[in-house]
MARMI-407277 format. One line per 3 residues: number of its first residue (from 1); their letters; for each residue x negated, y, z of N, C-alpha, C. Coordinates in steps of 0.05 Angstrom, whole numbers, plus 32768, in hexadecimal, padded with zeros to 4 digits. Layout:
BEGIN
NUM> A> X Y Z X Y Z X Y Z  ...;
END
This chain:
BEGIN
1> MTQ> 7901 886C 8182 78F7 886A 819D 7913 8854 81A9  790F 8841 81AE 7929 8833 81B9 7928 883E 81D5  793D 8849 81E1 793A 8851 8202 792E 8830 8212;
4> HSS> 791A 8835 8222 790C 8829 8240 7910 8821 824D  7919 8814 8259 7921 880A 8274 7904 880C 828C  7913 8813 8296 78FE 882D 82AB 78FB 8814 82C3;
7> ITG> 78ED 8819 82C8 78D7 8804 82DD 78E8 8803 82FC  78EE 881E 82F9 78FC 8829 8314 7920 8823 8318  7924 881A 82F9 794A 8810 82F0 7953 8823 82F5;
10> QSA> 7940 883D 82E2 7950 8859 82D6 793E 885A 82BD  7959 886E 82A8 7947 8863 828C 795F 8884 8287  7964 889C 8287 796E 88B0 828A 797E 88B1 826B;
13> RQT> 7964 88BF 8254 796B 88BD 823B 7966 88BA 8227  795E 88B8 820E 794E 88B1 81FE 7948 88C9 81EA  7934 88BD 81E4 7922 88CB 81CF 7922 88BA 81BA;
16> TAN> 7908 88D0 819B 7912 88CD 8184 78E7 88C9 8187  78E4 88D9 8196 78BC 88D6 8198 78BA 88B9 8192  78A6 88AF 817E 7899 8891 8185 787A 8894 818B;
19> ADD> 7877 8885 8198 7868 888C 81A7 7850 888E 81A4  7845 887E 8186 7833 8881 817A 782A 8896 816E  7834 88B7 8178 7836 88C6 8165 7830 88D4 817C;
22> IRL> 781F 88CF 819A 781E 88D6 81B0 7805 88DC 81AE  77F9 88FE 81B0 77E0 8902 81AC 77D9 8915 81C5  77EE 8924 81D6 77EA 8930 81E5 77F8 891F 81FE;
25> LVL> 77E8 891F 821E 77FF 8917 822E 77FA 8924 824D  780C 8933 8254 7808 894B 8268 7812 893E 8285  7802 8943 829D 7805 8937 82B2 7805 8958 82C2;
28> DID> 7817 8953 82DC 781F 895E 82EC 780E 8953 830B  77FE 8968 8315 77EC 8955 8332 7804 894C 8344  780C 8955 8356 7814 8955 836E 7838 8947 836C;
31> GTI> 7832 891C 8370 7845 891C 836F 7849 8902 835D  783B 890D 833C 7831 8901 832E 7812 88ED 8327  7801 8906 8326 77DB 88EF 8330 77DE 88F2 834C;
34> SGR> 77E7 88FF 8353 77EC 8901 836B 77EE 8908 8382  77E8 88F2 839D 77F3 88E3 83AA 77F5 88ED 83C9  7800 88D8 83DC 77ED 88EA 83F8 77D6 88F1 83F4;
37> SNQ> 77C2 88DE 83F7 77A1 88E3 83F8 779D 88FC 83E6  77AB 8907 83D6 77A3 8921 83CF 7792 8918 83AD  778A 88FE 83AE 7772 88F5 839B 778A 88E4 8380;
40> VRE> 776B 88D9 8370 777E 88DE 8352 7774 88B4 8358  778C 88A3 835E 777A 8883 835F 7772 887E 834C  775F 8874 8351 7752 8858 8332 775E 8852 8327;
43> PVK> 7778 8842 8323 7784 8835 8309 7791 884D 82FD  7796 885F 8308 77AD 8880 82F7 7794 8884 82EA  776D 888C 82F5 7760 8899 82E7 7764 8881 82CA;
46> QAI> 7748 8865 82CB 7751 884F 82BD 776C 8858 82AE  7785 8857 82B4 779D 8860 829A 778C 886D 828B  7783 8886 8296 7789 88A9 828F 776B 88A9 8279;
49> RAA> 7756 8891 8276 7741 8890 826E 774A 887F 8256  7751 886D 824F 775A 885C 824A 7778 8863 8231  7789 887E 823B 7791 8889 8227 777F 889C 8219;
52> QAK> 776A 88A3 821D 775B 88B6 8210 7745 88A7 8203  773B 8889 8207 7728 887E 8200 7741 8877 81E2  775C 8874 81E2 775C 8874 81C9 776D 888E 81BB;
55> GIQ> 7754 88AA 81BA 7761 88C5 81A9 7775 88CF 81BD  7785 88D4 81CC 77A2 88D5 81DB 7787 88FA 81F3  7794 8909 81EB 7780 891F 81FF 7795 8926 8214;
58> VAI> 7791 892E 8234 7791 892B 8244 779A 8948 824E  77AD 894F 825A 77A9 896A 8267 77BC 8969 8282  77BC 897F 829C 77CD 8987 82A9 77D6 89A6 82AC;
61> ATG> 77ED 89AC 82B9 7804 89B2 82B7 7810 89AB 82D7  7807 89C4 82E8 780F 89C4 8300 7810 89DA 8309  781E 89DE 8323 7829 89F5 8336 780F 89F9 8342;
64> RMY> 77FA 89F9 8342 77EA 89F2 8354 77DB 8A11 8354  77CC 8A16 8354 77B4 8A2D 834F 77A0 8A27 833D  7798 8A2A 8327 7780 8A2D 831E 7776 8A19 8328;
67> RSA> 775D 8A2D 833F 774C 8A25 834E 775A 8A05 835A  7768 89FB 835D 776B 89E6 8377 7767 89E1 8361  7777 89E2 8349 7780 89C4 832C 776B 89B9 8332;
70> LRF> 7746 89CF 8326 7730 89D0 831D 7728 89A2 831E  7726 89A5 833E 7722 8987 833A 773A 896E 8325  774E 896F 8325 7753 8956 831F 7756 895D 82F6;
73> HAE> 775A 8970 8300 774F 897E 82D0 7736 896A 82C8  771F 896E 82E2 7700 895B 82D2 76FD 8946 82EC  771B 8932 82F7 7716 891D 82FA 7721 8910 82EB;
76> IGS> 772F 891C 82DF 7746 8905 82C8 7734 8906 82A4  7721 8911 829F 7711 8926 8297 771C 893A 8273  7732 8941 8284 773E 895C 8271 7726 8972 825D;
79> RLP> 7726 8971 8248 7718 8979 8238 772D 8994 8233  7746 8997 823D 775E 89AB 8230 775C 89BF 8241  7760 89D3 823B 7776 89E7 8254 777D 89E4 8267;
82> LMA> 7777 89E9 8286 778A 89E6 829A 77A8 89F3 829B  77B7 89F9 829E 77D6 89FC 829D 77D6 8A00 82BA  77E1 8A0F 82D0 77D5 8A17 82E6 77F1 8A30 82F0;
85> YQG> 77F7 8A24 8306 7807 8A40 8311 7828 8A3E 82F3  7825 8A1E 82F5 784A 8A1F 82E2 7842 8A2D 82CE  7830 8A2A 82C6 782D 8A2C 82B0 7821 8A4F 82A5;
88> AWI> 781F 8A5C 82B4 7819 8A86 82BD 77FC 8A81 82A7  77EA 8A6A 82CB 77D0 8A7F 82B9 77C3 8A62 82AA  77BB 8A5D 8289 77B8 8A4F 8278 7794 8A4E 827B;
91> QDP> 777F 8A3C 8282 776D 8A4B 8272 775C 8A2E 8282  7745 8A33 8267 772E 8A22 825C 771A 8A11 8272  7717 8A06 8284 76FB 8A03 8292 76EC 89FF 8289;
94> TNG> 76E6 89F6 8274 76D6 89F7 825D 76BE 8A06 824F  76D8 8A21 8250 76C8 8A36 823D 76CA 8A4D 8256  76E7 8A4D 826D 76E4 8A64 8276 76FB 8A7C 8265;
97> TTH> 7706 8A69 8249 7717 8A83 8238 7737 8A82 825C  773E 8A9A 8252 7752 8A96 825E 7771 8A9B 8245  778F 8A7E 8243 7796 8A88 822A 77B0 8A9C 8231;
100> RHW> 77B2 8A9C 8251 77C9 8AA1 8258 77C4 8AAA 826C  77C9 8ABB 8279 77D5 8AC1 8295 77E9 8AE3 8295  7801 8AD9 829C 781D 8AE1 82A2 7824 8AE3 82CD;
103> SVP> 7825 8AFF 82CE 7823 8B05 82EE 783C 8B0A 82ED  7853 8B0B 8307 785C 8B19 830D 7865 8B36 830F  7882 8B39 82FC 787A 8B59 8300 7881 8B5C 831D;
106> KPL> 7871 8B88 831F 7877 8B84 8343 788F 8B94 835A  789B 8B93 8343 78B7 8BA9 8347 78C3 8B89 8355  78C6 8B72 8347 78D2 8B5D 8357 78B9 8B50 8367;
109> VLQ> 78A6 8B4D 8363 789B 8B4A 8381 78A7 8B55 839C  78A6 8B6B 8391 78AC 8B7F 83AF 78C3 8B7D 83B4  78DE 8B71 839D 78F2 8B65 83A9 78EF 8B41 83BA;
112> LLD> 78E2 8B3A 83AD 78E8 8B1E 83C1 78D4 8B25 83D3  78D1 8B33 83D1 78C3 8B32 83F6 78DB 8B43 840A  78E9 8B52 83FE 78FA 8B5C 8409 7916 8B45 8411;
115> DFE> 790B 8B38 83FC 791F 8B1F 8408 791E 8B0B 8417  7902 8B03 8412 78F3 8AF2 842B 78E7 8B05 8445  78FA 8B15 8444 78F5 8B23 8461 7908 8B33 846B;
118> QPE> 7929 8B22 8469 793E 8B27 846F 7937 8B1A 848E  793C 8B22 849A 793E 8B1C 84BC 7946 8AFC 84C0  7951 8AF0 84B7 795F 8AD8 84BB 794C 8AC2 84AC;
121> LRH> 793D 8ACB 8497 7924 8AC6 8486 7909 8AC2 8491  78FD 8AD9 849B 78E9 8AED 84A0 78D4 8AD5 84B0  78D9 8ABB 84CB 78CF 8AB9 84D6 78CD 8A95 84CD;
124> LLS> 78D9 8A9D 84B5 78E7 8A71 84AA 78D7 8A6E 8494  78CF 8A88 8489 78C0 8A7D 846E 789C 8A8F 846F  7885 8A81 845F 786C 8A81 8464 7875 8A90 843B;
127> VHF> 7864 8AA9 843D 786A 8AB4 8423 7846 8AB6 841B  783C 8AA3 83FC 7828 8AB0 83F7 782B 8ABB 83D3  7812 8AC2 83D3 780E 8ADA 83BC 77EF 8AC7 83B0;
130> YID> 77F8 8ACE 8391 77E0 8ABC 8384 77C8 8ACF 8372  77C0 8ADF 8381 77B4 8AF4 836D 7798 8AEF 8366  7795 8AF2 8350 7770 8AED 833E 776F 8AC6 8350;
133> DQL> 7780 8ABC 834C 777C 8AA1 8351 776B 8A9C 836E  777A 8AB7 8382 7771 8AAB 8396 7792 8AAD 83AF  7796 8A9E 83C7 77A6 8A9E 83D5 77AC 8AB6 83DB;
136> VVR> 77C0 8AC0 83DE 77BB 8AE0 83FA 77DA 8AD4 840E  77D1 8AD4 842F 77F0 8AD1 843A 77F0 8AEE 844E  7805 8AED 845B 7809 8B07 8463 7804 8AF4 8486;
139> EIT> 7805 8ADA 8487 77F3 8AD0 8493 77F1 8AB0 84A0  77E7 8AA6 84B3 77DC 8A7F 84A8 77F7 8A7B 84C4  780D 8A6A 84B4 7822 8A50 84C1 7813 8A41 84BC;
142> EET> 7826 8A2C 84CE 781A 8A0E 84C7 7819 8A0A 84AE  7835 8A08 8495 7831 8A0B 8484 7823 8A14 8471  7819 8A31 8476 7801 8A3A 8462 77E9 8A26 8463;
145> RLY> 77E6 8A18 847F 77CE 8A13 848C 77CE 89E8 8477  77E6 89EB 8476 77E5 89D2 846A 77E1 89CB 844D  77ED 89EB 8447 77E2 89ED 8423 77D4 89EB 8426;
148> AER> 77BE 89F8 842A 77AB 8A09 842D 7792 89E7 8421  7797 89DE 8432 7781 89C4 8444 7780 89B7 8423  77AD 89A6 8424 77A8 899B 8409 77A1 89AC 83E9;
151> SGI> 7791 89D5 83F0 7797 89CF 83D0 7774 89D3 83DB  776D 89D6 83EF 774A 89DF 83E9 774E 89FE 83E6  7759 8A09 83EB 7758 8A23 83F5 7754 8A35 8405;
154> EPI> 7750 8A47 840E 774D 8A5C 841F 775C 8A6D 8419  7767 8A78 8439 7784 8A81 8427 7773 8AA2 842D  7775 8AB4 8430 7776 8AD9 842E 778B 8AE1 8446;
157> VVG> 7791 8AE7 8458 779A 8AF2 846C 77A5 8B15 845E  77B4 8B22 8464 77B8 8B3B 8461 77D0 8B45 8469  77DB 8B3B 8476 77E4 8B44 848A 7805 8B48 8482;
160> DLR> 7803 8B6A 846B 781D 8B71 8468 7813 8B73 8446  7825 8B58 842C 781D 8B4F 8426 7825 8B65 840A  7836 8B7C 8411 7834 8B95 83F4 781C 8B9B 83F8;
163> RTL> 780D 8BA3 8404 77E6 8BAD 83FC 77E9 8B96 83EC  77ED 8B82 83E8 77D4 8B7C 83DE 77DD 8B82 83B5  77F5 8B8D 83B3 7804 8B90 8393 77F6 8BA4 837E;
166> TTE> 77D9 8BAC 8391 77D2 8BB5 8376 77C8 8BAB 835E  77C6 8B87 8364 77C6 8B76 8346 77D6 8B63 834F  77F1 8B63 832C 7808 8B53 8338 7801 8B2D 833B;
169> PTK> 7808 8B24 834D 780A 8B0D 8352 7816 8AF8 8339  7806 8AE5 833D 7807 8AC9 831F 7821 8AB3 832B  7827 8AC1 833B 7838 8AA7 8356 784A 8AB9 836D;
172> VLA> 7864 8AAF 837C 7861 8AB7 838B 7876 8AA2 8390  7877 8A92 83B0 7870 8A78 83C4 787A 8A7C 83E1  7896 8A75 83E5 788E 8A6E 83FB 78A2 8A58 8411;
175> LSD> 788E 8A53 8424 789A 8A32 842E 78A7 8A3F 843D  78AE 8A13 8446 78BD 8A15 8463 78BB 89FB 846A  78BD 89F7 8478 78C2 89E0 8478 78E1 89C4 8476;
178> DSA> 78F0 89E2 847A 7919 89DD 847D 791B 89DB 845A  791C 89C5 844F 791E 89C1 8439 7935 89CF 842B  794D 89CB 8442 7968 89D7 8435 7963 89EE 8430;
181> LIT> 7953 8A06 844D 794D 8A12 844D 794D 8A26 842E  792C 8A11 8423 7927 8A1B 83FF 7938 8A16 83F0  794F 8A01 83F3 795A 8A04 83DF 7974 8A15 83DF;
184> KLL> 797C 8A19 83E9 799D 8A32 83F0 7987 8A44 83E9  7972 8A55 83F3 7956 8A69 83ED 7953 8A67 83C3  7956 8A4B 83C2 794C 8A52 839D 796C 8A54 8397;
187> GNL> 7986 8A49 83A6 799C 8A50 839B 79A4 8A6D 8392  7995 8A73 83AF 79A1 8A92 83B2 7990 8AA6 839F  7979 8AA2 83A1 7973 8AC8 8397 7965 8AB6 8368;
190> RQK> 797C 8A9C 8364 797A 8A94 834A 7994 8AAA 8340  79AB 8AA9 8358 79BD 8ABB 8350 79BD 8ADA 8347  799D 8AE0 8358 799F 8AF6 835C 7992 8AFC 8344;
193> YPP> 7970 8AF0 8340 7964 8AF3 832A 796C 8AE4 8313  796D 8AEA 82F7 7967 8AD5 82E2 7958 8AD7 82DB  7951 8AB8 82C6 793A 8AA6 82BC 7939 8AC4 82AD;
196> AEL> 7942 8ACE 829F 7939 8AE6 8292 791E 8B04 82AB  7924 8AFA 82C3 7914 8B10 82D5 7905 8B02 82DD  790C 8AE6 82EB 78F5 8ADB 8300 78FE 8ABA 82EC;
199> YLT> 78EE 8AA5 82DE 78DD 8A8E 82F0 78E9 8A7C 8314  78F8 8A70 8314 78FF 8A70 833D 78F5 8A46 8330  78F0 8A3A 833F 78E1 8A19 8341 78E3 8A16 835D;
202> TSV> 78E1 89FF 8363 78CB 89F4 837A 78C7 89D4 8366  78B2 89D2 8375 789D 89BB 8367 78A2 89A9 837F  78A7 89AF 839A 78AA 899D 83AF 78C0 89AC 83C3;
205> ATF> 78CB 89A0 83D4 78F3 89A5 83E3 78E3 89C1 83E9  78C6 89BF 83F5 78CD 89DA 83FF 78BB 89EE 8406  78BC 89EC 83EB 78AA 8A07 83E3 78BD 8A0E 83C4;
208> FEA> 78B8 8A2F 83D7 78C1 8A3F 83C0 78B9 8A51 83AA  78BD 8A44 837E 78A9 8A5A 837D 78B6 8A60 836F  78A3 8A84 8361 78AE 8A9C 8353 7892 8A9B 8341;
211> THP> 789C 8AA6 832E 788F 8AB4 830E 7895 8AC1 82FD  7884 8AC3 82EE 7893 8AD4 82D5 789B 8AC9 82C1  78B8 8ACC 82BB 78CF 8AC0 82B6 78CF 8AB7 8296;
214> LVS> 78B1 8ABC 8287 78AB 8AAC 8268 78A0 8A91 827C  7892 8A8E 8288 7883 8A7B 829C 789A 8A58 8293  7885 8A44 828E 788C 8A36 82A3 787D 8A1F 8298;
217> KGT> 787E 8A06 829C 7873 89F7 8298 7874 89E7 8271  788E 89EC 8272 789A 89E2 8258 7882 89F4 8241  7889 8A13 8247 787F 8A1F 823C 7866 8A23 822A;
220> AVR> 785E 8A1D 824C 7839 8A19 8242 7835 8A08 823A  7837 89E2 823A 783F 89D4 822F 783A 89D4 8209  7855 89E5 820A 7862 89E5 81F2 7841 89FB 81DF;
223> YLA> 7832 8A1C 81ED 7824 8A1F 81E8 7808 8A06 81E1  77FE 89FB 81F4 77E8 89E9 81F1 77E7 89DC 81DC  7804 89CB 81CD 7800 89C3 81BF 7809 89BF 81B2;
226> EEI> 781A 89D7 81A5 7815 89ED 8185 7810 89FF 8186  7807 8A0E 819D 77EF 8A2F 8192 77CF 8A28 818D  77CF 8A14 819D 77B6 8A0B 819F 77AD 89EE 8196;
229> LGW> 77BD 89E2 8194 77B2 89B7 8183 77BC 89BD 8169  77D0 89D1 816A 77E9 89C5 8153 77F6 89B0 814E  7803 89A3 815D 7814 8995 8165 782D 899D 815F;
232> QAA> 784C 8989 8168 785B 898D 8172 786F 8978 8187  7884 897F 818A 788C 897C 81AE 7881 8959 81A0  788C 8944 8186 7881 8921 818E 7864 891B 818D;
235> NVM> 7858 8937 8193 7846 8925 819E 783E 892E 81B6  7849 892C 81C9 784D 892A 81DA 7854 8923 81F1  783F 8916 820A 7856 8911 8221 784B 8918 8242;
238> AIG> 7860 8916 8241 7857 892A 8267 786F 891C 827D  7859 8920 8299 786B 890D 82A4 7862 8928 82BD  7879 8920 82D0 787A 8937 82EC 7888 8921 82FD;
241> DNF> 788B 8933 8315 78A5 8923 8325 78BC 893A 8327  78BA 895A 8325 78CA 8969 8338 78D3 898B 8329  78E1 8993 8331 78F5 89A6 8321 78E2 89B7 830A;
244> NDV> 78C5 89C2 831D 78B9 89C4 8312 78AE 89BE 82F7  78BC 89A5 82EC 78A4 8993 82DC 78C8 898F 82C6  78DF 8992 82C1 78EA 898F 82B3 78E5 89A1 829B;
247> EML> 78E0 89B4 829B 78D7 89BA 8281 78C7 89B1 8271  78B3 89A5 827F 789A 899D 826A 78AA 8984 8267  78BE 896C 8278 78C6 895C 8269 78D8 8959 8256;
250> EYA> 78E4 8970 8259 7905 8971 823E 78F7 8988 8229  78D4 898E 8229 78CC 8992 8211 78B5 8973 8208  78AB 8963 820E 789B 8953 8203 78B4 893C 8201;
253> GIG> 789A 892F 81E8 78AD 891C 81D8 78B1 88F8 81E6  78AC 88FE 81FA 78A5 88EC 820A 78A3 88F6 8227  78AE 88F6 8237 78B5 88FD 8259 78BE 88F7 826E;
256> VAM> 78B1 88EF 827D 78AE 88D9 829B 78A1 88E5 82AA  78C3 88DA 82C3 78C8 88E4 82DC 78BA 88D1 82E8  78AB 88DB 82FF 789A 88C3 8313 78C3 88BE 832D;
259> AES> 78AF 88AC 833F 78D0 88A1 834B 78D9 88AC 835D  78C4 88B5 836C 78D3 88C1 8379 78E2 88E7 8378  78DC 88EE 8359 78EA 8906 8355 7909 88F9 8360;
262> PEA> 7913 8920 8358 792A 8928 8364 7942 8916 8349  794C 8916 834E 796B 8905 8334 7964 8912 8323  7975 892F 8323 7972 8946 830A 795F 8946 82FB;
265> VKA> 7946 8939 8304 792E 8943 82F4 7925 8925 82E9  7934 8906 82F9 792D 88EF 82E5 793D 88EA 82CC  795C 88F6 82D0 7973 88FF 82C2 7968 8908 82A3;
268> IAQ> 7950 8910 82A8 7949 8925 8287 793B 891C 8280  7932 88FC 8287 7912 88F1 8289 7913 88DC 8270  7907 88CC 8264 790F 88BA 8256 7906 889A 8262;
271> WVA> 78F5 88A0 827B 78EF 8889 8285 78E5 8897 82A8  78ED 8880 82BC 78E8 8887 82D3 78C8 8871 82D6  78B1 8886 82E8 7899 887A 82EA 78A1 8860 8308;
274> PSV> 788E 8852 830E 788D 8847 8327 787F 8868 833F  7889 885F 8348 7874 887F 835E 7858 8880 836E  7854 8893 8366 7839 88A0 836A 782B 8894 837E;
277> ETD> 782D 8888 8396 7820 887E 839B 7828 8858 8393  782D 8852 837C 7824 8833 8375 7818 8837 835F  780A 8852 8352 7802 8850 833B 7813 885A 8322;
280> GVA> 782F 886F 8325 783D 8869 8310 7831 887F 82F9  7824 8892 8300 780D 8894 82DF 780D 888B 82CC  7803 8871 82DC 77EE 8855 82CD 7803 8846 82C1;
283> AAI> 7817 883C 82DA 782F 882A 82BF 7836 883B 82A3  7842 885A 82B2 7847 885E 8291 783A 886E 8273  7827 886B 8286 780C 8868 8268 780E 8850 8263;
286> EQF> 7806 8837 8268 7815 8828 826A 781C 881D 824C  7835 8823 8261 785B 881A 824F 7862 882F 823F  784E 884D 8230 7850 8854 8214 7837 885A 8204;
289> LLQ> 7821 8860 8220 780B 8866 820C 77F5 8843 8206  77FB 882B 8210 77DE 8821 8205 77EF 8806 8207  7808 87FB 81FF 7818 87EB 81F2 7809 87E7 81D7;
END
């Protein structure tokens, strides 16, 4: 397939994938199918339904909690397993089958807590644990309140998070309204924890996220496509907007980044869609799947 020009004026890399071969469309939630309204707009839903009418299956891959992502899974009419927590938790809402659940090893969780509780950081970070699909926090900060409101989740306040580690968390999250602080924290901890120990990423500029080292949306989408559905990367189109989407955009035969994506994310996509607020996912579906 020839390289497509982007509506936003940027098309980064070519692909040998053929749009006619696409059987699976994988969508991120926040910044991709859901913007400021925290809802999926009607033009996006219409485009997804049109793709499904052509026999293309649609799935969600998100950093959100499984419970928080369920309403989006239902809204887009997906019949496939839902990939939550960057792919650490893969579960089929139709029958409850859990295909994968990888947690963060307890010794590394304790080390991360020590890192977050350094004197210069303790009062600047809100720390979240995700245990058995519950949001567990040491205290309710303003960042936690806003996060919980958008996620539709009631946090469980425990004070000392170390007391919760009879069960390993699926994900560890540190939030700050200072994006520069999160960028610095990510850089520092990537030097301390190699990829073989922890998968570290950001889903938005103010979220530092840590999961099991084998976790990424890329490994999750590969598992769904190849192990569950029996397809290949050339049969997959993926759309995302941030660094936690990079691995699945690299894996997919067609990878699309949203207009608001960081430049490094746009650089690995075949096409850059319009913004989430102008229904960029609908434009991408029209461009590749409905011609």
